C-alpha positions in Angstrom: 6.8 -31.6 -55.0 7.2 -27.8 -55.6 3.5 -27.7 -56.6 2.4 -29.5 -53.4 4.5 -27.2 -51.3 3.2 -24.1 -53.1 -0.4 -25.4 -52.7 0.2 -26.1 -48.9 1.6 -22.5 -48.4 -1.4 -21.0 -50.3 -3.9 -23.0 -48.2 -2.0 -22.1 -45.0 -2.0 -18.4 -45.9 -5.7 -18.5 -46.7 -6.5 -20.1 -43.4 -4.3 -17.7 -41.5 -6.1 -14.6 -43.0 -9.5 -16.0 -42.0 -8.6 -16.3 -38.3 -10.4 -13.8 -36.2 -8.6 -11.5 -33.8 -9.9 -11.9 -30.1 -12.0 -8.9 -29.0 -12.3 -7.2 -25.6 -15.8 -6.4 -24.2 -16.8 -4.5 -21.2 -19.2 -6.3 -18.9 -21.8 -3.8 -17.6 -24.1 -6.1 -15.6 -23.3 -5.0 -12.1 -24.6 -8.2 -10.5 -22.2 -10.2 -12.6 -19.3 -7.9 -11.9 -20.0 -8.0 -8.1 -20.2 -11.8 -8.2 -17.0 -12.2 -10.1 -15.0 -9.9 -7.8 -16.3 -11.6 -4.7 -15.2 -15.2 -5.7 -12.6 -16.4 -3.2 -12.3 -19.9 -4.6 -14.1 -22.5 -6.6 -14.0 -26.1 -7.6 -15.6 -28.3 -10.1 -17.3 -31.6 -9.3 -18.6 -34.1 -11.8 -21.2 -36.6 -10.5 -23.0 -39.4 -12.2 -25.9 -37.3 -13.6 -25.0 -33.7 -12.6 -22.0 -31.5 -12.7 -21.3 -28.7 -10.3 -19.2 -25.6 -10.0 -19.0 -24.6 -6.4 -18.0 -21.0 -5.6 -17.0 -19.6 -2.2 -17.8 -15.9 -2.3 -17.1 -13.3 0.4 -20.0 -11.0 1.3 -17.9 -7.9 1.6 -16.1 -6.1 4.4 -18.0 -5.9 7.6 -20.6 -8.5 6.6 -19.8 -10.6 9.7 -21.6 -8.0 11.8 -18.7 -7.5 14.1 -17.0 -4.3 14.9 -14.0 -5.3 12.9 -13.9 -5.6 9.1 -14.4 -9.4 9.1 -16.4 -10.9 6.3 -18.7 -13.8 6.1 -19.1 -16.1 3.1 -21.8 -17.7 1.0 -21.5 -20.9 -1.1 -22.9 -20.7 -4.6 -23.7 -23.9 -6.5 -24.1 -23.9 -10.3 -25.3 -27.2 -11.6 -26.5 -28.8 -14.8 -27.2 -32.2 -16.2 -25.0 -33.8 -18.8 -26.7 -32.7 -22.0 -26.0 -31.0 -25.3 -27.6 -27.7 -24.1 -28.1 -28.2 -20.3 -30.3 -26.0 -18.3 -28.1 -24.5 -15.5 -29.4 -23.8 -12.0 -27.8 -21.5 -9.5 -28.3 -21.7 -5.7 -26.7 -19.6 -2.9 -26.4 -20.8 0.7 -25.1 -18.8 3.6 -23.8 -16.9 5.4 -21.0 -18.9 6.9 -18.0 -17.8 9.0 -15.2 -19.8 7.3 -16.7 -22.6 5.2 -14.6 -25.5 4.0 -16.0 -28.3 1.7 -14.8 -31.6 3.3 -16.8 -34.3 1.6 -19.1 -34.8 -1.4 -21.5 -37.8 -1.8 -23.1 -38.4 -5.2 -26.5 -40.0 -5.1 -27.4 -39.6 -8.7 -30.1 -36.9 -8.9 -28.7 -35.0 -6.0 -25.3 -34.5 -4.3 -24.7 -34.0 -0.6 -21.9 -31.6 0.3 -20.5 -31.7 3.9 -19.2 -28.3 5.0 -17.2 -27.5 8.1 -17.7 -24.0 9.3 -16.5 -21.8 12.1 -13.2 -21.2 13.9 -11.0 -23.6 15.8 -13.0 -23.6 19.1 -16.4 -23.4 17.5 -16.6 -25.8 14.5 -20.0 -27.0 13.0 -20.5 -29.4 10.2 -23.5 -28.9 7.9 -24.9 -31.1 5.1 -26.1 -29.3 2.0 -28.2 -31.4 -0.3 -28.3 -29.9 -3.8 -30.4 -31.1 -6.7 -32.0 -29.6 -9.8 -35.1 -28.8 -7.8 -33.4 -26.9 -5.0 -30.8 -26.7 -2.2 -31.3 -27.3 1.5 -29.1 -27.3 4.5 -29.1 -29.6 7.5 -27.0 -29.7 10.6 
C-alpha cells in the first residue's frame, strides 16, 4: 500500500511539473482590436448543417449621422459547417438603428434571421438569409 501511495505521489508530482503556465500576449492587429471593443452582444446558434456566432457591433459614436452622439449598429455573422477543421466565413450587414434578432429559421444550407430594427414609432422587420456563399437582406 505504501509503495502504491508513493508511486501515485511521484506520478502526480511529475505531471504537476509538466503543466504549462498560461501566458499573456498582446494583440497588435488593429482591425481585431477594433472589432472586439465594438461588440455589444453576441449569441450562438447551431443549425442542422451550420453553426453561427452572431455579433451586434456598434459603429462608433456619431455613426448614426445625427447631431448627437448616437450610434448605429452592424450585425456580423461568423459561420462554419460541422467539420473537424471547418472553413469559417464572416459577413457584415448594416447599418441598423437598434437591431434585435427576433426569429431564426434553419433551412439546412442557409438560415434566415428575422431582425426588428428602429425605434418604437418606426419599426421595420428585415429578413437576412445567410449561407456559406453569402448573406443578403430583404424587407
